[in-house]
N, C-alpha and C positions, 0 to 999 in steps of 0.2 A: 568550446568552453565546456568544462566538465561540471561546473557548478550550476544549479538550478536557479539560485537567487539572482535577480536582475543585477547587472554590473553596476548600475547607479547605487543600488542598495549595498553592494559589496564595498563600493568606494565610501559611502556614508558611514558604514560600520567599521571599516578597517583601513583600506588603502589611503583615503584622504583624511581620515580622522586623526586628530593629534591631541596630545595633552596640552590644554590651554593654560597659559600663565597670566593672561589678562582677560578681563571680561567687560562687556558693556554694562550699563546700569539697568538694562531691561530685566524686570523681575521674572523669577521662575515660580510658577503658581503651584498651589497644592494639587490642582487638577492634573498638571503635567507630571508631578511626582507620582500621583496615584496611577496614571496611565503607564508610567515607566515600571512601577512595581507590579501592576497587573499583567504586564507582559513578561517580566523577567522571573516572576515567581514560578514559572513553569520549567525553568532550567533544572536539570537533575541534581539531586544530592543523594547520598547513601541513605537508604531506608526513608527517603523523603523527609529527612530530619529538619531541614529548613532552619538552621540556627542563626541566620543573619538577622541583625536588628539594626534599624536605621534611626538615628537621632538627627532631626533637622534643626539646625541652629539658625533661627530667624531673628530673634530680638537683638538689639544693639548691646544690651547688657550681657547676654549669653555669648555673643560674638567676641566681645572684649575678654571675657573669661577664657575663651578658647584660644584666641590669638596669643596670649601669654605662654601657652604650652607648645606653640609651634616653633620649629627651628627658625632661626633669624631670617633666612632667605625665603621662608614660606609665610612669614607673618603678613607682609603686604598683600599677597595674593588672597589669603584667608580673610583679611580685613575688608577687602573690596569686592569679593565675589558676590553675585546676587543671592546665592544660596550656598550653604555649606552643610554637608552631611557627615556625621560621624558613623562609620560602619563598624559594628562590633559583633562578636560571637557570643551567643547566649549559651552558657555552659549548663544551663538547666533546660535545654531544648527538649529533653526526653519527656518532660511533663506534657508536651503537646503531641507526643507520638501516638497515643490512643486515638486522637482526632485525625492525625495525618496518615496513620496506618490502621484503619478500622478493621481490616481483614486479618491483622496480626497484632493485637494489642499486647501480647506477651513480649514483644520486642523491647519495650521500655525497660523491663526488669531483667530480661535475659541477656541483653547486650550492654545496657547503659546504667547499671546500678552503681558503678564506681565512678567517682568524680574524675580521676585522672583519665579514664577511658573517654568520658564525655568531653573533657577539655581537648583531647587530641582530635576527636571526631568533629567537635564544634569548630575548631580552628581550621581544619582542612575544608570542611563543607561550607563554612561561612566565607572563606576565601574564594571558593568557586562562585558563590552567590555574589560576592563583591565584583568579580569579573563580569558576571552577567549584568549587574547593575550599571557598570561603566558602559557596556555595549548598549544597554537600554537607554541611557542618557543620550548616547549618540543617535539611537533610533528616533528619539524625540526631536532631533535637529539641534540639540544642544551640545556643548563641549564639557568634558569632565577634566578636572585637574586632580587626579588622585595623588596623595602624598603620605609617606610614612616617616617623614622628617618631623618628629614631634616627641614630646614627653608622654609616652604611653601611660605610665602610672599616674601622671598628673591629670591627663584627660579622663582616665578611669575614675579617679577620685572626684573630679570636678563634675562629671556628667553621668557616670554610670554607677555600678555597684560591684560587689565582689563576685557576682554571678555573670558579669559581662566583661569580655576582654576586647579592648579596642584593637581594630585591625588597620584602619587608615582613616584619613580625613579626605573628603572629595569636595572640591570647589566645583560649582555647577553654574552654567549660564551660557550666554552667547559670546563667542570669542571677541575680544577687544583688539585694539591696535597692537601690533607686534606681539601677538598671542603665542607665536610658535618659536621654539628653538629649531635650528636645522635638524631635519630628520636623521636619526642615528641609523647606522647600518643594521641589517638583520642577517641572521645566519641563513645560508642556502639550504635547500632541501637535502642535498647530499651530506651536509654536515650534521643533520639532525635525524634523518630517517635511516634505519637499518632494517634489513629484511633477514630473517633467520629461517 
């Protein structure tokens, strides 16, 4: 085996992990979410920009407001998951760069003074962080159900502001009955990797 990570951990994070479509009613605690974040915040982003923002949807009223913006097939999942998170990109992430890059405070203005540049950087790097978040949910022994079938503009208006771009909604919890669809195929190494 060429990987250092224990095979059981590999299975937990990747081989056996699946996108859950149903969940038990066991709650997901704030302590669990903080432990997930405190792990995945170390995943790399360009210039350590860290643009991901996480909005936890806990109240029944907020859940109802979110469900109406989900695609029809995603509404029941979002309505019943123990916890739902809206993952978004903060397009004003550059304001934190002096804190995140104290050795190079000029990065904020040298690279990110223009909004279109920030939006592109925020989208890419928050998407990276969203992937880390999903793996972090799995590391906590929970299942994630990430979804992009939603009215993005509706979610932005309902929960965010003009400086935040929604990326996805993630249902979180312990998998329930019939939680999994059959696993879809993956591409083989030879189909993906080229050496030049």
